N, C-alpha and C positions, 0 to 999 in steps of 0.2 A: 370481655376477653381480649378483643383487640385493642382496647385502651390500655390493658395491663402489659400485654406483649410490646406496644410501643414504649411504655414508660421504661420496661426492662431493657429494650434496645438502646434507648438513649443512655440509660446509665452504663451500660456494658460498653458502649461506644466511647463515652467520656472517659471511664476509668482505664478501659484497655489501652488507651492511648498513651496514659502516664505511667502504668504499671510496667516492670521489666518483664521479659519474656521474649520468646522467640521471635525476631523481627528481621525481616529482609530490607537491608538499606541500599538504595540505589542512587548513584549520583546522575545527576541531570544537568545539561548545559542550558544556560539562559534562564529565563523567567517564564512560569505558566501564564496563559492568558485566559483561557476558559476551558471548562470541561463539558459545556453544552454540545451534544453532538451536531447540532444545528450550525455551530459556528466556529468549530475547531478548523485550524490550520496547521498547526504545529504537530509533527510527528510525537514529540515528547508529551503533548496534551492528549493526543490520540490514545496513547498507550495506557494513560490513566483513565480515561474515560471509557475504554473497553472493558475495565475492572469494575465500573461504577454503575453502568447502564446495561440493560438487556434489549435485545430487539425481538421482534416476532419471529426471526430466523437468526441463526448463528452459524458459523464455520466450525467443524471439529477439526481434531489434530491431522486428519486426512486431507483437509480442504474441502470436504463435502458439506453443502447446505442442509442443515437439520433444524426442526422446530425448537424454539426457546420458549417465548411467551405463547406462541400459537399453538391451539390446541388441533383445530381443522382449518382447512382450506379447499375451496373449489374455484375452478376456472370455468367460465362460460365456455360453450362450443366455439364462439366467434374470438375467443382469447382476448376480449376486451374488459371481462369482469371479473374480479377476484374477490371472492368472500371469505373474509378471515374470522374466525372466532377465537377469542382470546382463551386461555386456561383460567378457570375460576380460582378466586382466593389467592391472588398474587399482589403483592402490597408493594407501596412505596415505603421509604424510609421514615416516613412522618406517620405511618399508620393506614393510610388511605388506599383503598382498593384501586389497583390499575384497571381502567375501563375504557369504553371505546372513545369517550370524549378525548382522552390523551392520546389515542391512535389518530384522531382527526385533527388535534392540536398539532402534532408532530409533523403529520404531512403537510400543513401550511407552512411549517417553518424551515423544512428541509428541501434545499433546492433541487435535488434529485427527483422529488416527488410534486414539484410545483405545478406540473401540467396536469396532475391526476385528480379526478374529481372524487370525493369521499362522501359517503353516506352511512349514518347511524342506523342500523338494524335494529340493535337492541344494545343493553348495557355492555354486552361482551362482543358483539359483531359489528364489522364495519364492511361496507361494500365499496371496493375501489373500481373505479370506471376509467379506462385508458384511452386516451384520443385515438391511439392506433395500437396494433398487435404490437407487443415487445417481451418476447420471450425471457429475457433476464429479470423480469419485474421482481421474482422473489427475491433475488440478489439485493435489490435495493431495501427490502424490508430488514435486512441485517442491520440498518442503522439502529441506534439507541433510542428507544421510545422515552419522550420526556412527559412529565406530568402536565396536565393543563395549566397554561400560564406560567410556565417554568422561568421564561426569559424575563417575563414582567415581575414576578414575586420573588425569585431566588437570585443569589450573588453566583456569579460565573464560577467561582472557585471553591464554593461550599453548598451546592444545591442539593435538592431533595433527589435521590437515586433509587434504583431498584435491583442492582447487582448484588453478588455474594459479598462485595467489599463496599464501605461506606466511608465518607470522609469524617475523620475524628477530629483532626486538630491542624489548623494553618498557622504556622510561626513565621513572624515577621521580624526583621531587623531595620527598622526605619520604614522605608516604603518598599523595601525589597523582601520577597518571600524566601525564607532559608529553608523551610521543610514543609512537606504536606504528608501527613499520616493518615493512612488508610486501616480499617480494621474489618474483620469479619467474624459474625458470631457462629459462623457454620464449621461444625467440628470436622468436617472432611479435610480441612487445611490443617496441616501440622504446623505450618507457619501462618499465625492469624494476624499479624500485624506488617504492613509494608510502609516504609517511609522513603520518601523522594526527597532527596537533598540537593539543593541547586548551588551551582558553582559558575564562575565566570569563564573558565577556559578548560581545555582538556588536560593541561598540567596540573591544574589545581585538583581535578578529579583522581588523577593517578596518585598524586600526594596523599588526598584522603584515603584511597585504597591501603596505601602503604601505613597509614598510620591507624587503619583499621576503623575509620568513619563510616565506610561504606563496604558492602560485600558483593557489589554488582554495579556494572556500567557498560554502556556501549561506547566504542571509540572507533574514529575513522583510521587510526594506525594501530600497528601490533606493538603494543605497550603493557606487557603483562607482568606485574610485580610478583614477588614471591608468595606462594599459597593462592595463586588465583589460575583458573583454567579458561582458555578462550575457547568458547563454544561457537566457534565461526559458522554462521549459517547465511544461505543466500537469501535476499529479499526479492522474491520472484515477481512482486508486482511492480518491479523497476526494470527496464532493460536500458542497456546502452547500445546506440547503433551509430553508423556513419550514414547520415541522409544525404543524397544527393537531389540538389535543386534542379529538377528535369524541366524547369521552365527556361532554364539557361541553356543556350544553344551548345555551349561545350558538353553538357551531359544529357542532352536531349536523344542521343543516340544509344540504344540499349546494348549493342555490341561493345561500345566503349564501357559502359558501367559493368558489364560482365567481364571485361578484361581487368578493370579496376579491383573487382573482387576476387579475381582469380589468382592474384599474386600475394595476397594477404595471408600470411601464417596464423590462422585466427587461433589455433590451439596454443601455440608458444606465445603470441602477444597478449592472450587474456589469461594465461596461467596465473593463479593467485590472486586475480580480481575477483573472480566470481565463476558462477557455472556458466557454460555455454548456452546461448539463446537458440532454441530450436523455432527459427521463424517468426512471423507476427502473432502465432497464436502458440506460445511456448510451454512446454511440459504440462499438457493438459491431456485429458482424454480426447479432446477434439484435434490434437496435433496430428498431423499426417506425417507419419514417420517413414513413409515410402519416399518422401521427397529428400532431396540432397541439401543439407543445410550448409554445409562446408565444402566449397568448390576449389580448395586451394590446390594448385599445381605447381610442385616445386620446380619443375622442368622448364614451365612456361615463361617465356619473356618475348617482349616485341618492342620495336623502336616506333613510338607514336608521333615522331616528329616534333613539332613546335608546341605540342599540347602545354598548357599553364594551368594550374589549379591552386586554389587556396583553401586551406582547412581552418575553418573557425571552431574555437574550443573555449569553453569556460576556463578561466586562468586558475586551474587547480591543478597541482604539480602532477598527480598521477595521469590525469586526463592529457595535459599537455605532452607528457613523455609518450603516451600511446599514441598520439596524433604524430608525433615526429617520428616513431617508429614506421607509421603507415606511410608517411611522406618520404621516408627513406627507401623503403621497399618499391614505391612507385617510382623514384628516381632510378633506382638500380635495374628493376626489371622491365619498365615500360619507357624509360628514357624520357621523362617529363619533368618539367619543373614544377616543384611543389612549396609552397610556402605555408607555414603554420602561424596562424594569427591568434594569440591568447586573447579573450575578451573578459573584462571584469565580470564576475558571476552576476552581480545586481544588473548589469547592463545587457546581458546575452538576451533576455526576453525582449525588452522595448527597442533595442538597437539592432537586433539580428534576426530574431524569430518572427516578431510581429509583422516588420516590413518584409520579411523573407530575403534579407540582404546576405545571401551567403551562397557559395558554389558547393563546398562540402561543409556539413557541420556534424561535429561529434557532439551528441548530447544524449541525456537520459529522458525516457518517458515513463509515466505511470499507466499501468494497465488494470483492467478489472479482472476478477476471477473468472466471470463470464467470457466466453470467446467472442462476443460482440465487439467488433474493432471498426464501427462505423464512424465515431468521431475522430479516430486516427487515420483512416486510410480512404474513406469514401470522397468522390471527387467533389460532393457538395461542402467538404470541409477544407478545401484548397487554401481558403482566405481566412484572415484573423477574424474572429477568434477560434475558428476551426483549427484543428491539431494535425492536418494532413500537412506536415512540413515540405514534403517532397514535391507536392504539386501533382502527386499520383492521380492519373485519370485514365481507367479503363473500364469500359462498359461490362465486361464479364465479372470484374472483381465487384463494381457497383451492385450488380443484380444478385450477386452471391450474398453480399453483405445486407442488401434489402430483404432477401428471403430469409436468411438465417436468423434475424432478429423478429421475424414475424412466426416463424415455426416453433411450435411447442413440442414436437417429438423430437427427441435427441438424435434418433438415427437419421433422421431427414437433416435435421440441423448439420449434422457431420458431413453430408454430401455437399450441401452449400458451402461450408466454411474449407473444405477439401479444395473445391474449385477456387476460393479466394486466395487459400495459402499457394496453390499451384501457379497462378498468375503472379503473385508477389516475388516468389522464387525465379520465375521465368524473367520478370521485367527489371528486377533489381532496383527498385527505388531507393533501397537503403541495404547497408550490410550489417546484419544483427551480430552484436559482439557478445554481451555478457550480462547476466543478472549478479549485481553486487553482493560481494561477502559484506557482512557487517560482524565487527569483532564484540562479541558479547562476553565479558569477562564476569566470571562468578567465583566466589570463595570456594576454595577446596574442602571447605567444611560444610557446603550444602550438597546434597546428592539428590538425584531424581530429575535433573535438567536433561530431559531426553531429545531424542530426534523427533521432528515433527515437519508438517508441511508449512514452511514459514513464507507468507505471501507478503506480509507488511512486518514493520519493526514491532507492533503490538503483539505480534504472533509468539513473542518469546515466552509470553505468560499462559499460552494455551494449556500447558500441563503443569500449571502452578500447584495444582493440587496434589502433585505426585513429589514436589519438592520437600526435602526433610533436612533437618539439621543432624549432622554427625555428632552423636553425644560423645564429649570427652571428659576424661577424669581431670 
C-alpha cells in the first residue's frame, strides 16, 4: 500500500505542476540557495522551507508552541533529559517512514542542537540530553526535521521533504532559477499549487504584478498596483534600537543615557515604520507591562555643555532619516553636537559591530520567540561573536538571565525575566524603537488572508489553508 501511495503522489506532483488550476504565484528577489533547514540563511528560502518541512513542534497562528511530528514528550526532573516520541505513520515524500534516525541526523546537522547528546530509544523515540538546563529547548525542536543523509543524498533545491507541500518543478533559464513550483495533495487547501518566481529587483516585481504574472509579493516600500491589498504586518522577531556603547566614557553615565532617551518622541518618530517595542522581551506573555517603555517628556530640556556624539547607522534611507531626526532632537533639547554617519550595509558588521567601533548605533537585532535573551544581554556576550553590542554588564540582569533559562515553570520564569527587564529599563543600555512592518501585497481576488501572530517573514503562510480564490464569471 505504501508503494502505491508513493507512486500516486509522485504522479500527482508531476502532473499538478503542469495542469492549469488555482495557483498562488509569489514574486521573490534574488536566487534561492537551499531549502535544507540546517543550511538556510536567506529569509526567502526560509519561507519556502517552512512549507516543505515539519518539525517535532511548530507555532500556531497565536505564536504558541504546539506538537507537530511529536506525539509525546517527557522532561526529567533535573531538566536535562527530553524524551520525544514521534507520531507513527508519518512519511517522507519518497514514501519512507519518518523515524528516530532522522531526528538524530537532524540534531547533528543543526547548529542550535550541536551541543545536545542524542540517543535512539526505539524507531520512534529519541532521548535528548542537554549539557545544562535550558528551558527554551522545545522551541529549538521547531526546526524542520530532515531525512537521514539528506545533505549527502539530496539536492538543496529539490529535497525529500515531509510537509503538506512538496517541490514539483524547478525551472531554469541558463544558470538562473526562474520559478519553483510547490504542490499539495491535501484537500484542505483551496489553493494547492504555489509558484515562486524570481526577479532581479523590486521594480521588476511590481511590473510583474501589474502584468498579472504574480498575485503576491513582499516589498520594502509601499508600491501597491491596482487590484492588490497591502496586508501590512509587523515582523516581531526583529526590533530596531539605539544601542549605547557604555564602554565609552561619554556614555558610561546612566543619567546621561536616561536624558538621551527622555527627549526622543518615540511615538511620532516610529509611526508608520512598525509597532513599538515593549522593552527587551517585547509583546510576549513574559513582557512586564507595569514598566514604562516610553519615557518621552515633551517639556524636558537641558544644556549638556560640550557633549558630542556620533550615531552610526546602516546606509538605508529610512534608517538614516530616523537617525537624523534623533540627532536633531538631541541638538535642540540637550544642546549637544551630534553627527550621523551612514555606513555601507555590508560593512556595518565587520567594521562597526564586531570591533564595537561606535558610540551610538541604530541597528536591528533578531530575537527568538522564547523570552531567553542571554546571548543579547548577558555580560559574557560583550565581546564578539557575542551580541551584547552595548557592553551591558549588570550582576542583577546576569543572574536573572541565568536563572530564567534554567527554570521550567513559566510562573517562576516570569519572576526572573521581570527582574531582567526592570534592570534594562533602569539602566538604558539601548532605546528600543520598533518592530518593522513588512508590506505584503496580495491580489484582491484572493481572500482569507487573516490576522495572525507574525514573528518571521515566513509566518505570512500560517493561515494559507484559509486562502481562497474569489470565483468570478
